[in-house]
N, C-alpha and C positions, 0 to 999 in steps of 0.2 A: 243104612246110615241113620235111620230114625232111632234105632236102639243105641247106637254109639252116642248120638246127641243126648238122649235121655240119661245115659250113664255119665256123660261129661257134666251135665247140669247138676245132677245129684252129687257128683264128686266135688264140683266147684263150691256148692253150698256147704258141703261138709268141711272143705278146706277153709272156708271163711269162719265157720263156727269153731272148729277144732284147729287151733293154730300150730299144732305139733304134738309130739309125744316123747316120752322119756324111755330110754333103753338102758338096761343095767348090764354092764360088762364087768368081767373079772380079770384083773391084771396081776401077774405074778411079780411080787416085790422081792422076795428072797427065796433061793432054792439051795439049801445046804444038805444034800444027800436025801435022807428020809424026812427032813423037816422042810416044809414049804410054808411061806407066808403069802397069802393072796389078799388083794384089796378089791372091794367091789366099788365101782364108780357108776354114777348115773350120768348119762349123756343125753342132752336135749337135741332132738331132731325137729327142726321147725322150718317153716316157709313163710314168705311174706304174705300179707293179707291180699294184696292185689293179684297174686298168682291164682288164688281161688276165684276171683272175679274174672280173670282172663279165661280160665277153664270153663266157667259157667257161660260166658259170652260165646265162646267157640261152640259149646253145646247147643245154645240157642240158634246160632247161625246154621249149624248142621240141621236142626229141626226145621227151620224155616226153608232151607234149601231143599230138603227132602219133600216137604209139602208142596212146593212149587212144581217139582218134577212130576208128582202124581196128579196134579190138577189139570 
């Protein structure tokens, strides 16, 4: 549980700092036999800032809980 807590804390902090990322997709516009026309689009994949905070808090709770069990 301690390892999972550390991973969640790091992931939560990363989610707060990096608010999302862009993904490039290719969409077929026209297909006329041997001739194809494709369009590249950038799509933004993001998450709210509070989601990173929630993930980090859950990680801290797991870390505190695992320390109490070992004590």
